[in-house]
ZAMI-158827 format. One record per residue (C-alpha): x, y, z; residue in one letter. Coordinates in steps of 0.5 Angstrom, whole numbers, plus 500, padded with zeros to 3 digits. Each point is the difference from the previous one (the first is absolute). Layout:
N
XYZA...
This chain:
501
830306799M502500493S504494501Y494497503F496502493K506497496S499493504F493500499L500501493F505495499L496495504I494502495I504499494F503493502V493498502F497502493V506497496S499494503N493500499L500501493K506495499A495495503K494502496E505499494T502493501I498494497L502494503R500494495W502493502A502494496A505494501D507502497A501493500E495500494G502498493N503503494V497505497P495502506Y504502505I507498502F507502502Q504504494D505496497L505506500L498504506V500497507E494502504N496503494R494497498L498499493T494497496G494502496F496501506E505504504V499505493D493500501I500502507V505505499N495503494A494500504I504503506C502506495S493501497Y497500507L506504503D502495505M506497503K500492499P503497506V501492499F498495506V503493499Q495494501N499493498Q496499494W494496504D500505506G499506495L493501501I500498508P505506500G495505497L495499506Y506501505R501507497G507498499D499503493Y495503495D500496494I503493498A502499493I504494498N497496494G493499505I495497495E493503501I496494502T493499502A502498507D505506501R495505498T496498506R506502504E503506497V499506495L504499494F502506495S498499493K504495496P507502499Y503494496Y496494497I504494498T499492500Y503494503E506496496Q503493501L508500500V503493500V507498499L504501493A501493499D493497502D496498494E494497504R496506502I498505494H493502504K497501506L496493499A507496500D501502507L495494502R504495504G506505501L502505506K499507498A502506505G497507501A500506504L496499506K493503500N500502493S496499494L505495497A499496507E493500499R500498493I504494501L496498506N494500496A504495495M499492502P506496500G505506501V504500506N501507502V506503504V499507503S506505501Y501506503E503503494G501498493E507500500V500494505N495496495A505501494F506498505T496494502D498498493M508501498I502495505N494495498G495501506R495502495I498500493D497506498A498507503V494504499L501508501C498507498D503501492A505506502P503495505I501495495A502504495M506504504Y502493503Y500496493T504506497S507499502W499493504N502494494P497495505D493503499L495501495K493502499M495495497V492500498G495506499E498505505P496498506V495504503G500507502E503503505V498507502I504504505Y498506505G502504505I497498507A498505505M495499507R493500498L499506504Q505504496D495502494T503507500A507497499L497495494Q497506497A507504500K504494497I495499495N501507498E507499499A500494496L495503496D505506499H505495498L496496495I498507497K507502499T503493498K504500506K498494502L501497493R507503500E502496507I497493497Y504502493D507501504R499493504W497497494N494498503L495503495W495494497N493500496L496499507L503507502M499503493A492497500A499503507Y503507498L498500493N507502498D503496494Y505504498D507497499P505500505T505506499L504500506I506495501E499495506P506503504V499497506E498493497Y507500496I504502506K497495504Y501494495V507503499E502500507I498493501Q503497494K507502502Q503495505K504503505P507499501G504499506F501507501D493502498E498495506L505503505V497507498E493498501R501497507Y504506502I494504497G495497504V504500507I496506502P493497499T502494503I503504506G494504501K495493500A505497505A500506505W492499499M500493502T505501505L496505504Q494496499I503494503S503503506I494504502L496494499S504495504M501505506L492500500L500492499A505500506I496504505I493498498L503492500G503501507L493503503I496494497L505495503A500503507I492500499I500493498R504497505V499504506Y493504499A493497503P497495495K495505496P506505498L504494499S495497495F499507496L508499499A500493498V494502495I504506497Y506496499I497494497E496505495F506504498M504494499R494496496G498505495T505503494P504506501L497502494L493500502I502504506Q503505496L494501495Y496500506F504506504I501504494F493499495Y495498505A502504507A498507496P493497500S499500507I504507501G507497501I504503494K508499500L506502496S503495496P506500504F496500507L496494497A506496498A503501507I494498504I498495495G507496501L501502507G493497502L501494496N507498503Y498502507A496494500A507496498Y504504505E495498506A501493499E508501500N499504506Y495495503R505494499A505504503G496502506L498492501N507498500S502504506V498496506S495501505R506500506G502507497Q494503502F500497507E507503501A498507498A495499505Y505498505A504506499L494505501G497501493M493500498N497497494R501506495R508501502Q501492500A498500493L503507498R507498503Y501493500V495496495I500505494L508501500P501492499Q494499496A502506495I507497500R497493497L496503495V505505496I502494495P493499498P498508500I506501495T497494495N494504501D503507498F503497494I493496498S497507501L505504495L498495495K492500501D501508500S499499492S493498501L499508502V500501492S493499500V498506504I504505496T506499503M506500495V506496504E505495498L496495496T496504497K506504497V503494498Y494498496F499507497Q508500498L499492497A494502496T503506497K507497498Y497493499Y505498505D498495505F506496502I505506500G495505504M498494504G507498503I502508501F493501504V502493504A507502502L497507502V495496505Y506496502L504506502L494503504L499494504G507498502L501506505P494498504F503492500V507503503K496505505I496493502S507496501K503506504M493500504A500493501E508500503N498506504R494497504F503492500L501499507I504494498D506504497K500505505R507499505K498498507I503505505P505496504T
């Protein structure tokens, strides 16, 4: 009896502990590929996030006695992810705008800044926003900067997923200027001699922490925490350490005291970026990212293999229905195949992950990725199988019937083995394509190989070296399956088998 009581007490203790842990967790989302100084991979510590918004979340959770749990998501998917219930808050330089306030609740502003124009250091054509007429200018997609540029007549606006890509394009001569939030402009021009800031501050950018419309209680807690950070000057301290205090923040908080704290985070970032790594440092860097890339490669491989298995099985079923089923069923198979082949995979992933929960179908990111890729590639596999089935002569059916087989047995033992043998090469080709298309699942919060590449490339501002490294990893992932395919071809290729004498 004492053992039973001890066991029961242990169960109750574990349950209560887990319940308490769940209550004290604050899941927050951002894009770790986001720009410095908001949230980014630490330059000195691998797999550690840093940035002034990371510090703000940690300070809020410290006051609320909650444990912060980070959830990765694409920047333009942060608000849809809130309504999926994947996290509680989103903080990533999200501007408080009239259209967004209809979709989400915002905390009180935690930072106010402005837009800043960035051009090439040797460009003497552009000194203010009006000088952009007749030129190409880049901006972050769905940002205030993009809206400002779109409102200007004569400006050719190019949208980007991140400002780092815009800066790179400008250096490569594809665009003439970049309009971005001032913190980004300050940090990237501080160490890069190819870039400079020009013109006066443009507009006013107000950041808030986003929550679901029904989370009014959480909004009150977040605002209480921000009030505490403001009152204790903890928020001011964070901005001073990152060199982000400005006149707009001083006016907002009525705090015009001189800065007494050294901008240690800003200095550290600039000093690291100004140091050009030698060969030994580069080797050490690439060795250091192997665990991160290896983890992402394993995720990519899992998604690709499981998706392809689903595609092969479903594709075979669709092909059999299309070729041998009655016309109504065959017609439905044709509709499915043409719809999945005729619509973008990205749209299908968005629908499965973000739209399906509204009708009661909520899948984890991993499962949604497998189902999305599998359903899409099943259409292509169905066409491969159909070609294989149609290549087997009708005489094979007649021979099978003559041996006493029924239609099902003939299909299983005679027709399908021959058809599958013929479609092994295109199936292998499709798997390699799926392996590369798995990069699209980053839009549904999955951190796979391509996403990690962008995170590391923006972290070190090294698109070439990291790109070659990740490309080699993709190549190594695909080569074993090419070898397996050739072995399968040799195994099933009748013409190469020895004919018994």
